DSSP file (Angstrom, degrees, kcal/mol; ACC not computed):
  #  RESIDUE AA STRUCTURE BP1 BP2  ACC     N-H-->O    O-->H-N    N-H-->O    O-->H-N    TCO  KAPPA ALPHA  PHI   PSI    X-CA   Y-CA   Z-CA
    1    1 A X              0   0    0      0, 0.0     2,-0.2     0, 0.0     0, 0.0   0.000 360.0 360.0 360.0 128.7   29.0    9.2    3.2
    2    2 A X        -     0   0    0      1,-0.0     2,-0.5     0, 0.0     0, 0.0  -0.586 360.0-140.7 -86.3 146.1   25.5    8.8    1.9
    3    3 A X        -     0   0    0     -2,-0.2     2,-0.3     0, 0.0    -1,-0.0  -0.914  14.5-141.0-106.3 126.6   22.6   11.0    3.0
    4    4 A X        -     0   0    0     -2,-0.5     2,-0.1     1,-0.1     0, 0.0  -0.675  14.0-130.4 -87.9 139.3   19.3    9.3    3.5
    5    5 A X     >  -     0   0    0     -2,-0.3     4,-2.5     1,-0.1     5,-0.2  -0.365  27.8-106.5 -77.5 165.6   16.1   11.1    2.4
    6    6 A X  H  > S+     0   0    0      1,-0.2     4,-2.7     2,-0.2     5,-0.2   0.898 122.5  52.5 -58.7 -40.7   13.2   11.4    4.8
    7    7 A X  H  > S+     0   0    0      2,-0.2     4,-2.6     1,-0.2    -1,-0.2   0.912 109.3  48.3 -64.3 -42.6   11.3    8.8    2.7
    8    8 A X  H  > S+     0   0    0      2,-0.2     4,-2.5     1,-0.2    -1,-0.2   0.911 112.2  49.7 -62.9 -41.5   14.2    6.3    2.9
    9    9 A X  H  X S+     0   0    0     -4,-2.5     4,-2.3     2,-0.2    -2,-0.2   0.915 112.2  47.1 -63.3 -43.6   14.5    6.9    6.7
   10   10 A X  H  X S+     0   0    0     -4,-2.7     4,-2.2     2,-0.2    -2,-0.2   0.903 111.7  51.0 -64.9 -40.9   10.7    6.3    7.1
   11   11 A X  H  X S+     0   0    0     -4,-2.6     4,-2.2     1,-0.2    -2,-0.2   0.913 111.3  47.9 -62.9 -42.5   10.9    3.2    4.9
   12   12 A X  H  X S+     0   0    0     -4,-2.5     4,-2.6     1,-0.2    -1,-0.2   0.896 110.0  52.7 -64.7 -39.7   13.7    1.8    7.0
   13   13 A X  H  < S+     0   0    0     -4,-2.3    -1,-0.2     1,-0.2    -2,-0.2   0.884 111.8  46.0 -63.5 -38.1   11.9    2.6   10.2
   14   14 A X  H  < S+     0   0    0     -4,-2.2    -1,-0.2     1,-0.2    -2,-0.2   0.869 114.8  47.3 -71.5 -35.8    8.9    0.7    9.0
   15   15 A X  H  < S+     0   0    0     -4,-2.2     2,-0.6    -5,-0.2    -2,-0.2   0.848 110.2  53.9 -76.3 -34.8   10.9   -2.3    7.8
   16   16 A X     <  -     0   0    0     -4,-2.6     2,-0.3    -5,-0.2    -1,-0.1  -0.898  67.7-179.4-108.8 120.3   13.1   -2.7   10.9
   17   17 A X        -     0   0    0     -2,-0.6    -3,-0.1     5,-0.2     7,-0.0  -0.813  36.4-122.3-113.7 155.0   11.3   -3.0   14.2
   18   18 A X  S    S+     0   0    0     -2,-0.3     2,-0.5     1,-0.1    -1,-0.1   0.817 103.3  47.5 -66.6 -29.5   12.8   -3.4   17.6
   19   19 A X  S >  S-     0   0    0      1,-0.1     3,-2.2    -3,-0.0    -1,-0.1  -0.959  76.7-144.6-116.5 124.9   11.0   -6.7   18.2
   20   20 A X  T 3  S+     0   0    0     -2,-0.5    -1,-0.1     1,-0.3    -2,-0.1   0.682  99.2  64.7 -63.8 -16.0   11.1   -9.3   15.4
   21   21 A X  T 3  S+     0   0    0      2,-0.0    -1,-0.3    -3,-0.0     2,-0.2   0.626  80.7 100.5 -81.2 -11.6    7.5  -10.3   16.3
   22   22 A X    <   -     0   0    0     -3,-2.2     2,-0.4    -5,-0.0    -5,-0.2  -0.543  55.4-170.5 -72.4 137.1    6.3   -6.9   15.2
   23   23 A X        -     0   0    0     -2,-0.2     2,-0.1     0, 0.0    -8,-0.1  -0.990  23.4-118.2-128.9 137.5    4.8   -6.8   11.8
   24   24 A X        -     0   0    0     -2,-0.4     2,-0.1   -10,-0.1   -10,-0.0  -0.453  37.7-108.6 -72.4 150.0    3.8   -3.7    9.9
   25   25 A X     >  -     0   0    0      1,-0.1     4,-2.4    -2,-0.1     5,-0.2  -0.335  20.0-115.8 -75.2 159.0    0.1   -3.5    9.1
   26   26 A X  H  > S+     0   0    0      1,-0.2     4,-2.7     2,-0.2     5,-0.2   0.883 118.2  55.5 -59.5 -38.9   -1.2   -3.9    5.6
   27   27 A X  H  > S+     0   0    0      2,-0.2     4,-2.7     1,-0.2    -1,-0.2   0.922 107.9  47.6 -61.2 -45.2   -2.3   -0.3    5.7
   28   28 A X  H  > S+     0   0    0      2,-0.2     4,-2.2     1,-0.2    -2,-0.2   0.911 112.7  49.0 -62.6 -42.4    1.2    0.9    6.5
   29   29 A X  H  X S+     0   0    0     -4,-2.4     4,-2.0     2,-0.2    -2,-0.2   0.922 113.6  46.0 -64.1 -44.3    2.7   -1.2    3.8
   30   30 A X  H  X S+     0   0    0     -4,-2.7     4,-2.4     2,-0.2    -2,-0.2   0.902 111.3  52.3 -66.1 -41.0    0.2    0.0    1.2
   31   31 A X  H  X S+     0   0    0     -4,-2.7     4,-2.4    -5,-0.2    -1,-0.2   0.906 109.3  49.6 -61.6 -41.1    0.6    3.7    2.3
   32   32 A X  H  X S+     0   0    0     -4,-2.2     4,-2.7     2,-0.2     5,-0.2   0.900 109.9  51.3 -65.4 -39.9    4.4    3.3    1.9
   33   33 A X  H  X S+     0   0    0     -4,-2.0     4,-2.8     2,-0.2     5,-0.2   0.913 110.4  49.4 -61.1 -42.8    3.9    1.9   -1.6
   34   34 A X  H  X S+     0   0    0     -4,-2.4     4,-2.5     2,-0.2     5,-0.2   0.925 112.1  47.8 -62.3 -45.3    1.7    4.8   -2.5
   35   35 A X  H  X S+     0   0    0     -4,-2.4     4,-2.3     2,-0.2    -2,-0.2   0.932 114.5  45.5 -62.2 -47.0    4.2    7.3   -1.2
   36   36 A X  H  X S+     0   0    0     -4,-2.7     4,-2.4     2,-0.2    -2,-0.2   0.932 114.0  48.5 -64.1 -46.4    7.1    5.7   -3.1
   37   37 A X  H  X S+     0   0    0     -4,-2.8     4,-2.5    -5,-0.2    -1,-0.2   0.914 112.3  48.6 -60.9 -43.4    5.2    5.3   -6.3
   38   38 A X  H  X S+     0   0    0     -4,-2.5     4,-2.9    -5,-0.2    -1,-0.2   0.907 110.5  51.3 -64.8 -40.8    4.0    8.9   -6.2
   39   39 A X  H  X S+     0   0    0     -4,-2.3     4,-2.3    -5,-0.2    -1,-0.2   0.923 111.7  47.2 -61.5 -44.1    7.5   10.2   -5.6
   40   40 A X  H  X S+     0   0    0     -4,-2.4     4,-2.6     2,-0.2    -2,-0.2   0.920 113.1  48.2 -64.1 -43.8    8.9    8.2   -8.5
   41   41 A X  H  X S+     0   0    0     -4,-2.5     4,-2.6     2,-0.2     5,-0.3   0.937 111.1  50.9 -61.5 -46.8    6.1    9.4  -10.8
   42   42 A X  H  X S+     0   0    0     -4,-2.9     4,-2.5     1,-0.2    -1,-0.2   0.909 112.6  46.6 -58.3 -43.4    6.6   13.0   -9.7
   43   43 A X  H  X S+     0   0    0     -4,-2.3     4,-2.2     2,-0.2     6,-0.2   0.921 112.2  49.3 -66.2 -44.4   10.3   12.8  -10.4
   44   44 A X  H  <>S+     0   0    0     -4,-2.6     5,-2.3     2,-0.2     6,-1.1   0.903 115.3  43.8 -63.2 -41.3   10.0   11.1  -13.8
   45   45 A X  H ><5S+     0   0    0     -4,-2.6     3,-1.3    -5,-0.2    -2,-0.2   0.925 112.8  51.8 -68.7 -44.6    7.4   13.7  -14.9
   46   46 A X  H 3<5S+     0   0    0     -4,-2.5    -2,-0.2    -5,-0.3    -1,-0.2   0.850 110.7  48.4 -61.4 -34.9    9.4   16.6  -13.6
   47   47 A X  T 3<5S-     0   0    0     -4,-2.2    -1,-0.3    -5,-0.2    -2,-0.2   0.497 114.4-118.2 -84.6  -3.3   12.6   15.4  -15.4
   48   48 A X  T < 5S+     0   0    0     -3,-1.3    -3,-0.2    -4,-0.3    -2,-0.1   0.693  77.3 127.6  76.6  18.5   10.6   15.0  -18.6
   49   49 A X  S   <S+     0   0    0     -5,-2.3     2,-0.3     1,-0.2    -4,-0.2   0.828  81.2   1.2 -77.3 -32.3   11.3   11.3  -18.8
   50   50 A X  S    S-     0   0    0     -6,-1.1    -2,-0.3    -9,-0.1    -1,-0.2  -0.980  71.7-127.7-148.6 161.3    7.5   10.6  -19.2
   51   51 A X     >  -     0   0    0     -2,-0.3     4,-2.2    -3,-0.1     5,-0.1  -0.653  29.4-111.6-104.7 164.5    4.3   12.5  -19.4
   52   52 A X  H  > S+     0   0    0     -2,-0.2     4,-2.6     1,-0.2     5,-0.2   0.885 120.3  53.8 -59.4 -38.2    1.2   12.2  -17.4
   53   53 A X  H  > S+     0   0    0      2,-0.2     4,-2.6     1,-0.2    -1,-0.2   0.911 107.1  49.6 -65.2 -42.2   -0.5   10.9  -20.6
   54   54 A X  H  > S+     0   0    0      1,-0.2     4,-2.3     2,-0.2    -1,-0.2   0.904 111.7  50.1 -61.3 -40.6    2.1    8.2  -21.2
   55   55 A X  H  X S+     0   0    0     -4,-2.2     4,-2.5     2,-0.2    -2,-0.2   0.937 111.1  47.3 -62.4 -47.7    1.6    7.2  -17.6
   56   56 A X  H  X S+     0   0    0     -4,-2.6     4,-2.2     1,-0.2    -2,-0.2   0.893 111.1  52.0 -63.1 -39.8   -2.1    6.9  -17.9
   57   57 A X  H  X S+     0   0    0     -4,-2.6     4,-2.1     1,-0.2    -1,-0.2   0.926 111.4  46.7 -61.0 -45.4   -1.8    5.0  -21.2
   58   58 A X  H  X S+     0   0    0     -4,-2.3     4,-2.5     2,-0.2    -2,-0.2   0.888 109.6  53.7 -66.0 -39.4    0.5    2.5  -19.5
   59   59 A X  H  X S+     0   0    0     -4,-2.5     4,-2.5     1,-0.2    -1,-0.2   0.923 109.2  48.8 -60.2 -44.1   -1.8    2.1  -16.5
   60   60 A X  H  X S+     0   0    0     -4,-2.2     4,-2.0     2,-0.2    -2,-0.2   0.898 109.9  51.9 -63.2 -40.9   -4.7    1.3  -18.8
   61   61 A X  H  X S+     0   0    0     -4,-2.1     4,-1.3     1,-0.2    -2,-0.2   0.932 112.2  45.7 -59.5 -46.3   -2.6   -1.3  -20.7
   62   62 A X  H  X S+     0   0    0     -4,-2.5     4,-1.8     1,-0.2     3,-0.2   0.896 109.1  55.1 -66.6 -40.4   -1.6   -2.9  -17.4
   63   63 A X  H  < S+     0   0    0     -4,-2.5     5,-0.3     1,-0.2    -1,-0.2   0.893 107.1  51.0 -59.0 -40.0   -5.2   -2.9  -16.1
   64   64 A X  H  < S+     0   0    0     -4,-2.0    -1,-0.2     1,-0.2    -2,-0.2   0.819 112.3  47.0 -67.5 -30.3   -6.4   -4.7  -19.3
   65   65 A X  H  < S+     0   0    0     -4,-1.3     2,-0.5    -3,-0.2    -1,-0.2   0.769 102.7  72.4 -81.2 -27.3   -3.7   -7.4  -18.8
   66   66 A X  S  < S-     0   0    0     -4,-1.8     2,-1.2    -5,-0.1    -1,-0.0  -0.768  77.3-135.0 -98.5 129.1   -4.3   -8.0  -15.1
   67   67 A X              0   0    0     -2,-0.5    -3,-0.1     1,-0.2    -2,-0.0  -0.672 360.0 360.0 -80.5  99.5   -7.4   -9.8  -13.9
   68   68 A X              0   0    0     -2,-1.2    -1,-0.2    -5,-0.3    -5,-0.0   0.381 360.0 360.0-111.3 360.0   -8.5   -7.6  -11.0
């Protein structure tokens, strides 16, 4: 039996609404993306898979490639 984390439970709650006409707000969607991304970054850094500097370097590379 799998155990869902609080974040997974919250994500599922946001994704599934009782009424199919309900739509999550852009703010809610962006906030969930921020939470998920931060959790992944924290885990990768804590496990020594990447460093903060490697992350910042990659972010800068991507920023240069993307027209924002």
